[in-house]
C-alpha positions in Angstrom: 0.0 -0.2 -0.3 1.4 3.4 -0.8 2.0 5.8 1.7 -0.8 9.1 0.9 1.3 12.1 -0.4 -0.1 14.9 1.5 1.1 15.4 5.4 -0.1 17.9 7.9 2.3 21.5 8.7 2.9 22.7 11.8 1.2 26.2 12.3 4.7 27.5 12.1 4.9 25.8 8.8 1.8 26.2 7.5 1.8 30.0 8.0 5.3 30.3 6.4 4.0 28.4 3.3 1.2 30.5 2.7 2.8 33.6 2.9 4.9 32.5 0.3 2.2 32.0 -1.6 1.1 35.5 -1.0 4.3 36.8 -1.9 4.6 35.0 -4.9 1.2 35.0 -6.7 0.2 38.2 -5.1 -2.6 36.1 -3.8 -5.9 38.3 -3.1 -8.7 36.2 -2.5 -12.0 37.4 -3.7 -15.7 36.7 -5.1 -15.6 39.9 -6.7 -14.7 39.9 -10.5 -13.8 43.4 -10.5 -10.4 41.5 -8.3 -10.0 38.7 -10.4 -8.1 37.0 -10.8 -7.0 36.6 -7.5 -3.2 34.8 -8.4 -0.7 36.4 -10.6 0.7 33.5 -12.9 4.6 33.2 -13.9 4.9 34.1 -17.3 6.2 30.1 -18.3 2.9 29.2 -16.8 1.0 26.0 -17.3 -2.2 24.2 -15.7 -4.4 21.0 -16.1 -7.7 21.6 -17.0 -10.0 18.6 -15.0 -12.4 18.3 -17.9 -9.7 17.3 -20.4 -7.8 14.6 -17.7 
């Protein structure tokens, strides 16, 4: 049986990960379309479209 790739982070590590994500991607979550996109993507960005997976 394979080990789960998910691990629970300690609270301090969790905070560091999200701080880095906010900083690197200029993350601004919002439900308002006027504030979209919520993430600034890098120029060499790629994504997976679930409907084509």
